[in-house]
C-alpha positions as CSV (number, residue, x, y, z in Angstrom):
1,M,135.8,88.8,52.3
2,T,139.6,87.7,53.8
3,R,139.1,87.1,57.9
4,L,141.4,88.6,59.8
5,F,139.7,87.8,63.3
6,G,139.2,83.7,64.5
7,T,138.7,82.0,67.7
8,D,140.5,84.3,69.8
9,G,141.6,87.8,67.9
10,I,143.9,88.2,65.4
11,R,146.7,85.7,65.3
12,G,149.8,85.7,63.0
13,E,153.6,85.9,62.3
14,A,155.3,89.0,63.7
15,N,155.9,91.6,61.5
16,Q,154.1,89.8,58.2
17,P,150.5,90.5,57.5
18,P,148.2,90.5,59.3
19,M,150.7,90.8,62.2
20,D,152.2,93.8,60.5
21,G,152.7,97.2,61.7
22,V,150.4,98.3,59.2
23,T,147.6,96.1,59.7
24,A,148.0,96.6,63.4
25,F,147.6,100.7,62.9
26,Q,144.6,99.5,60.3
27,V,143.4,98.1,63.8
28,G,143.6,100.9,66.7
29,Q,141.9,103.2,63.5
30,A,139.2,100.7,63.2
31,I,138.0,100.0,67.0
32,T,138.3,103.6,67.6
33,E,136.1,104.4,64.9
34,L,133.6,102.3,66.3
35,L,133.6,102.9,69.1
36,K,133.4,106.8,68.5
37,R,130.7,105.8,66.3
38,E,128.8,104.3,69.7
39,R,130.1,106.4,72.3
40,Q,131.4,109.8,71.0
41,Q,134.3,108.8,72.9
42,A,136.9,106.6,72.8
43,Q,139.7,105.5,75.7
44,V,141.6,102.2,75.0
45,I,143.5,100.3,77.5
46,I,146.2,98.2,75.5
47,G,148.5,95.4,77.7
48,R,151.2,93.1,75.9
49,D,153.1,90.2,76.7
50,T,156.7,90.1,76.8
51,R,157.7,88.8,72.9
52,I,160.6,91.0,71.6
53,S,157.8,92.1,68.6
54,G,155.0,93.2,71.2
55,S,156.7,96.9,72.1
56,M,156.2,97.7,67.9
57,L,153.1,96.0,67.5
58,E,151.6,97.8,70.7
59,S,153.1,101.4,69.2
60,A,151.2,100.9,65.7
61,V,147.7,99.8,67.1
62,A,148.7,102.7,70.1
63,A,149.2,104.9,66.7
64,G,146.2,104.3,64.7
65,I,143.6,104.8,67.8
66,A,145.4,108.5,68.3
67,S,145.1,109.1,64.4
68,M,141.8,109.2,64.9
69,G,141.1,110.9,67.8
70,G,141.1,107.8,70.7
71,D,142.8,108.0,74.1
72,V,145.4,105.4,75.1
73,W,146.7,103.9,78.2
74,L,149.5,101.6,78.2
75,A,149.5,99.0,80.6
76,G,152.6,97.6,79.7
77,V,153.5,93.8,80.6
78,L,150.2,92.9,81.9
79,S,148.2,89.2,81.4
80,T,144.6,89.6,79.3
81,P,143.0,88.9,82.1
82,G,144.7,92.0,83.4
83,V,143.7,93.9,80.8
84,A,140.4,93.3,80.9
85,F,140.3,94.1,84.9
86,L,141.2,97.9,83.6
87,T,139.4,97.7,81.2
88,L,136.5,97.9,83.7
89,D,138.2,99.6,86.5
90,M,139.4,102.7,84.5
91,G,135.7,102.6,82.8
92,A,137.8,102.5,79.3
93,E,135.4,102.0,75.7
94,A,137.9,98.8,75.4
95,G,140.9,97.2,76.0
96,I,143.4,95.6,73.5
97,V,146.2,92.5,74.3
98,I,149.0,92.1,72.2
99,S,149.4,88.2,72.7
100,A,149.8,84.7,71.1
101,S,149.1,83.5,74.1
102,H,150.4,79.9,74.3
103,N,152.3,79.9,70.8
104,P,155.7,80.4,70.2
105,Y,157.4,84.1,70.2
106,Q,157.6,84.3,66.7
107,D,153.9,84.5,66.7
108,N,151.8,87.2,68.1
109,G,148.6,88.5,68.0
110,I,145.6,91.0,68.7
111,K,142.3,90.3,70.9
112,V,140.0,93.1,72.1
113,F,137.7,93.6,75.2
114,G,134.7,95.4,75.3
115,R,134.0,98.0,78.1
116,D,132.3,95.7,79.8
117,G,135.0,93.1,79.8
118,F,133.9,90.6,77.8
119,K,135.6,89.6,74.3
120,L,134.0,91.2,71.7
121,P,131.6,90.0,69.6
122,D,131.6,88.0,66.4
123,G,129.1,90.9,64.6
124,M,131.7,93.6,65.9
125,E,135.2,91.9,64.7
126,T,132.8,91.6,61.2
127,H,132.4,95.5,61.2
128,I,136.4,96.0,61.9
129,E,137.2,94.0,59.6
130,K,135.1,95.2,56.8
131,L,136.5,98.6,58.0
132,I,140.4,97.4,57.3
133,L,139.3,95.2,54.1
134,E,137.0,97.4,52.4
135,G,138.1,101.0,52.5
136,G,135.9,102.3,55.0
137,L,139.0,104.4,56.8
138,T,139.8,106.1,53.6
139,G,139.5,110.3,55.0
140,S,138.1,109.2,57.5
141,A,140.8,110.7,60.1
142,P,140.0,114.2,62.3
143,P,142.2,117.2,62.3
144,A,145.5,117.2,64.0
145,R,143.6,119.1,66.6
146,E,141.5,116.7,67.0
147,M,143.8,113.7,67.6
148,G,143.9,111.3,70.5
149,Q,146.7,111.2,73.3
150,V,149.0,108.3,74.7
151,N,149.5,108.0,78.0
152,H,150.8,105.1,80.7
153,V,149.1,103.5,83.1
154,Q,150.5,103.8,86.5
155,E,151.7,100.7,88.7
156,A,149.0,98.7,86.4
157,P,150.5,94.8,87.7
158,A,150.0,96.6,91.6
159,R,146.5,97.3,90.6
160,Y,145.9,94.2,89.4
161,R,147.3,92.3,91.9
162,Q,145.1,94.5,94.5
163,F,142.0,93.0,92.7
164,L,143.5,89.2,92.5
165,K,144.2,89.1,96.2
166,G,140.3,90.0,96.7
167,C,139.4,86.9,94.8
168,F,140.5,84.6,97.9
169,P,138.3,84.3,100.7
170,E,139.0,86.4,103.7
171,D,138.6,83.3,105.8
172,L,141.8,81.6,104.8
173,T,145.1,82.1,104.7
174,M,147.7,80.3,102.6
175,Q,150.5,80.0,105.5
176,G,152.6,76.7,105.4
177,I,151.8,76.2,101.6
178,K,155.1,75.9,99.9
179,L,154.1,76.5,96.1
180,V,156.3,76.5,93.1
181,L,154.9,78.9,89.6
182,D,156.1,78.8,86.4
183,P,154.8,81.6,84.1
184,G,156.6,80.5,80.7
185,N,158.5,83.8,80.9
186,G,155.5,85.1,79.9
187,A,152.9,87.7,81.1
188,T,152.4,86.7,84.6
189,Y,156.0,87.6,85.6
190,N,155.5,90.3,87.3
191,V,152.5,89.7,88.9
192,A,152.2,85.6,90.4
193,Q,155.1,85.9,92.5
194,D,154.0,88.7,94.9
195,L,150.5,87.8,94.5
196,F,151.0,84.5,96.6
197,A,153.2,85.4,98.9
198,Q,151.5,88.1,99.8
199,L,148.6,85.3,100.3
200,N,151.6,83.8,102.7
201,A,152.5,81.3,100.6
202,D,156.0,79.9,100.7
203,V,156.6,80.6,96.8
204,E,159.5,79.2,94.3
205,V,159.9,80.5,91.0
206,I,161.4,79.1,87.8
207,H,161.2,80.6,84.1
208,D,160.4,84.1,85.1
209,R,163.2,85.9,83.0
210,P,161.8,87.0,79.9
211,D,164.5,88.1,77.4
212,G,161.6,88.7,73.9
213,I,162.2,85.1,72.8
214,N,161.8,82.3,75.4
215,I,158.4,83.2,76.4
216,N,156.5,79.5,76.2
217,D,160.0,77.8,75.2
218,H,159.4,74.1,76.6
219,C,158.1,76.0,79.8
220,G,154.6,77.6,80.8
221,S,151.5,75.9,80.6
222,Q,152.5,74.1,77.6
223,Y,155.4,72.6,78.9
224,P,154.9,71.6,82.9
225,Q,157.6,68.7,82.6
226,D,160.1,71.3,84.9
227,L,157.5,72.3,87.2
228,Q,156.7,68.5,87.9
229,A,160.4,67.6,88.7
230,R,160.6,71.1,90.8
231,V,157.5,70.1,92.9
232,L,159.3,66.7,93.6
233,E,162.4,68.0,94.3
234,S,161.1,70.8,96.7
235,G,158.0,69.3,98.2
236,A,156.1,71.6,97.4
237,A,152.4,71.1,97.7
238,M,151.6,72.1,94.1
239,G,152.9,73.9,91.3
240,F,151.0,75.9,88.9
241,A,152.2,76.6,84.8
242,F,150.2,80.0,82.7
243,D,150.9,80.5,79.4
244,G,152.2,83.5,77.5
245,D,149.2,85.8,78.3
246,G,148.1,84.6,81.8
247,D,144.4,83.2,81.0
248,R,144.9,79.6,81.1
249,L,146.3,77.2,83.8
250,I,147.8,74.2,84.5
251,A,148.3,72.2,87.9
252,V,150.8,70.3,89.1
253,D,149.3,67.9,92.1
254,E,151.9,66.6,95.4
255,T,153.0,63.5,93.6
256,G,154.6,65.3,90.3
257,R,151.4,64.7,88.3
258,A,149.9,67.1,86.1
259,V,146.6,68.1,86.0
260,T,144.6,68.9,83.3
261,G,141.9,71.9,82.9
262,D,138.8,69.2,82.8
263,Q,140.2,68.3,86.1
264,I,140.7,71.5,87.3
265,L,137.9,72.9,85.9
266,L,135.3,69.6,87.8
267,I,136.7,70.5,91.7
268,C,136.0,74.1,90.5
269,A,132.5,73.2,89.6
270,K,132.2,70.7,93.5
271,F,133.6,73.2,95.4
272,L,130.9,75.3,94.3
273,K,128.5,73.4,94.1
274,D,128.9,72.1,97.8
275,R,128.2,76.0,99.0
276,G,125.1,76.1,97.2
277,L,127.4,78.4,94.5
278,L,126.8,76.7,91.5
279,K,124.3,78.6,90.0
280,N,121.6,76.4,88.2
281,N,123.4,73.5,88.9
282,L,125.4,73.6,85.5
283,M,128.8,73.6,83.9
284,V,130.0,74.7,80.4
285,S,132.9,72.7,78.8
286,S,134.1,71.9,74.9
287,V,133.8,69.2,72.8
288,M,137.6,68.6,73.7
289,S,136.9,67.9,76.9
290,N,137.5,64.3,78.7
291,I,134.9,61.4,78.3
292,G,136.1,61.1,82.3
293,L,134.4,65.1,82.8
294,T,131.2,63.3,81.2
295,R,131.2,60.3,83.7
296,A,132.7,62.4,86.5
297,C,129.6,64.6,86.2
298,E,127.0,62.1,86.0
299,R,128.6,60.2,89.3
300,L,128.4,64.0,91.0
301,G,124.7,65.1,89.8
302,I,126.4,68.2,88.1
303,D,124.9,69.2,84.7
304,R,127.0,69.6,81.4
305,H,126.5,71.7,78.6
306,V,128.5,71.0,75.6
307,S,129.9,74.1,73.5
308,K,132.5,74.3,70.8
309,V,135.4,74.9,70.8
310,G,137.4,78.3,72.0
311,D,136.3,79.7,75.1
312,R,134.7,82.8,73.8
313,Y,132.0,80.3,72.7
314,V,132.5,78.4,76.5
315,L,132.3,81.9,77.7
316,S,128.8,82.9,75.4
317,D,127.2,80.0,76.4
318,M,127.7,80.7,79.6
319,R,125.8,84.1,79.8
320,R,123.2,82.8,78.1
321,L,122.8,79.4,79.9
322,G,123.4,81.3,82.7
323,A,126.6,79.4,84.9
324,V,129.6,80.7,86.4
325,V,131.7,78.3,85.6
326,G,133.4,76.9,82.6
327,G,136.0,75.9,80.9
328,E,138.0,73.5,78.6
329,E,140.8,71.1,78.7
330,S,143.6,73.3,77.7
331,G,143.2,75.5,81.1
332,H,140.8,78.0,80.0
333,I,138.8,78.3,83.7
334,I,135.9,81.1,82.9
335,L,134.8,81.3,87.1
336,L,132.1,84.8,86.7
337,H,131.7,85.2,89.5
338,S,135.4,86.4,90.1
339,H,135.7,87.4,86.7
340,T,134.7,88.5,83.1
341,T,137.5,85.8,81.5
342,S,139.1,83.0,82.1
343,D,142.4,84.1,84.5
344,G,145.0,81.4,85.6
345,M,145.8,83.0,89.2
346,I,142.4,83.1,89.7
347,T,141.8,79.6,88.9
348,A,144.7,78.6,91.1
349,M,144.0,80.3,94.3
350,Q,140.7,78.5,93.7
351,L,141.9,75.4,94.1
352,I,144.0,76.5,96.9
353,A,140.8,77.3,98.5
354,A,139.2,74.0,97.8
355,M,142.3,72.0,98.7
356,I,142.2,74.3,102.0
357,R,138.6,73.8,103.2
358,E,138.8,70.0,102.2
359,G,141.7,69.1,104.0
360,K,142.8,67.5,101.4
361,P,145.4,67.4,98.9
362,L,145.7,68.3,95.1
363,S,146.2,65.0,94.2
364,Q,143.0,63.5,95.7
365,L,140.4,66.3,94.6
366,A,141.9,65.7,91.2
367,D,141.2,61.6,91.7
368,L,137.5,63.3,91.4
369,M,137.5,62.6,87.6
370,A,139.0,59.2,86.0
371,V,141.3,61.1,82.6
372,Y,140.5,58.6,80.0
373,P,143.2,57.6,77.4
374,Q,143.4,60.3,75.1
375,Q,145.8,61.3,72.2
376,L,146.1,64.8,70.2
377,I,148.0,64.8,67.2
378,N,148.7,68.6,64.9
379,V,149.0,68.0,61.7
380,A,150.7,71.4,59.2
381,V,147.9,71.5,56.4
382,S,148.0,73.5,53.5
383,E,144.0,74.2,53.4
384,K,141.4,73.7,55.5
385,P,138.6,72.4,53.2
386,D,135.4,71.4,55.4
387,I,136.2,68.0,57.0
388,S,132.9,66.6,56.2
389,S,134.5,67.3,52.5
390,V,137.1,65.2,52.2
391,P,136.1,61.6,51.5
392,S,138.9,59.9,52.3
393,L,139.2,61.6,55.6
394,M,135.4,61.1,56.4
395,R,135.9,57.3,55.9
396,A,138.8,56.9,58.1
397,I,137.2,58.6,60.8
398,R,133.6,56.7,60.9
399,A,136.0,53.6,60.8
400,V,137.2,54.3,63.8
401,E,134.1,55.5,65.3
402,A,133.0,52.2,64.7
403,A,136.1,50.4,65.7
404,L,135.3,52.2,69.3
405,G,132.0,52.1,69.5
406,S,130.9,53.4,73.2
407,R,134.2,52.8,74.7
408,G,135.8,56.1,73.0
409,R,135.4,59.1,70.5
410,V,137.1,61.3,67.5
411,L,136.9,64.8,67.1
412,V,139.1,66.1,63.9
413,R,138.5,69.5,63.6
414,Y,141.1,72.7,62.7
415,S,142.9,75.2,64.8
416,G,141.0,78.3,64.9
417,T,144.6,80.3,65.7
418,Q,146.8,78.4,63.1
419,N,147.3,76.2,60.2
420,L,146.9,73.0,62.1
421,C,144.1,70.2,61.6
422,R,143.5,68.3,65.3
423,V,143.3,65.2,65.3
424,M,141.9,63.7,68.8
425,V,141.1,60.3,70.0
426,E,140.2,59.0,73.2
427,G,140.1,55.3,73.9
428,P,139.9,52.3,76.6
429,D,143.8,52.1,76.5
430,P,147.0,54.4,75.3
431,E,148.0,51.4,72.8
432,D,144.3,51.7,71.1
433,T,144.1,55.2,71.2
434,A,147.7,56.0,69.7
435,R,147.5,53.6,67.2
436,Y,144.2,55.0,66.0
437,A,144.8,59.0,66.0
438,G,148.0,57.9,64.2
439,Q,145.9,56.0,61.5
440,L,144.2,59.7,61.4
441,A,147.1,61.8,61.6
442,D,147.9,59.8,58.4
443,V,145.4,60.2,56.6
444,V,144.9,64.1,57.4
445,R,148.6,64.4,56.1
446,A,147.5,62.3,52.1
447,S,144.8,64.6,52.1
448,L,145.7,67.5,53.0
449,C,148.9,68.9,53.1
């Protein structure tokens, strides 16, 4: 069976299958069918980011839900964690986000939260796929009198912002702290500035004028260069860059240096450990995390569990093992004592709280972890065979691993949301690391393109 769902929902080029109106309508139908089987009712929250295709897909999903007797509540432009919050706050059976996260504007996606505020498990996604791809929806629509209604959530951004304010310690204040924010022309543009201003920070914002096609366009978490420059020019204490749907964070310290997701994760874990709040003394991160994180955890006495790539898998392991903090090098940081999913603004507030409590600038907090040189090359591929089944690539990987020994590591994997093979090498110095990564990328191009 062709799969619709990847590691983070359904993704694709907007207006083309599976990210077209027909499929979006069917997704709405399938979700409602499953919800009504389980709970005899279906109230669903829908939020979206700022992409030009968002309103079309939102309308199609909403129509599919209503056609099956479900009621829809449209939240408009709202981040992924904002939709998760509203799903819980309004007691809905599900929440749907129309977003392709950090991807360019021409892509879009659909991801789903359950009534508990957590992303759907793989099994339920498989049921949705079967209903759509195997004709399970045929003839199941109710009569007209049983169709659902489409409603609007009043003041959705304000409700979410009020929740966020409650996640910052009441005994602390951001008074006198200058921040620069970069929402990447994405879903946090209508919440972030007011949130931090209401917490008494001195706030400046860049890239907060979305026009439908400028989301993630050389801005936000994937492109922190403008933020770095502005932090230095303005003398700010730090800067925060969010991705298109607001669940990732990349920080910039007062020296203009980007602080990686791994460094942010470590700061948050130590902050909790120092206050006796690091449950089971455990942090969860993915196989993509830098070797420096492993070394720092050993030094600080923090246990670390390694998960598969993808924040859904990090979260699954956190819940299974009883961890309250986990995340990825990409900037997905999950703080389960505050929210059910990664939230860039909650993570930013945690960093500020750590800085205030420790009485140290962000640069000193980030220095808890030395970042080993890392080179990541994304190679567009036409097919995705099992890596272990490609002899030439496996030989090349083993050769680089042998050359690095204990001084580095190699990870070659496919993207779960795009037709890319990701080649990652960590090593003792930038030159060797870049050279080995380039060699492996060349083999990938020769073998899979």
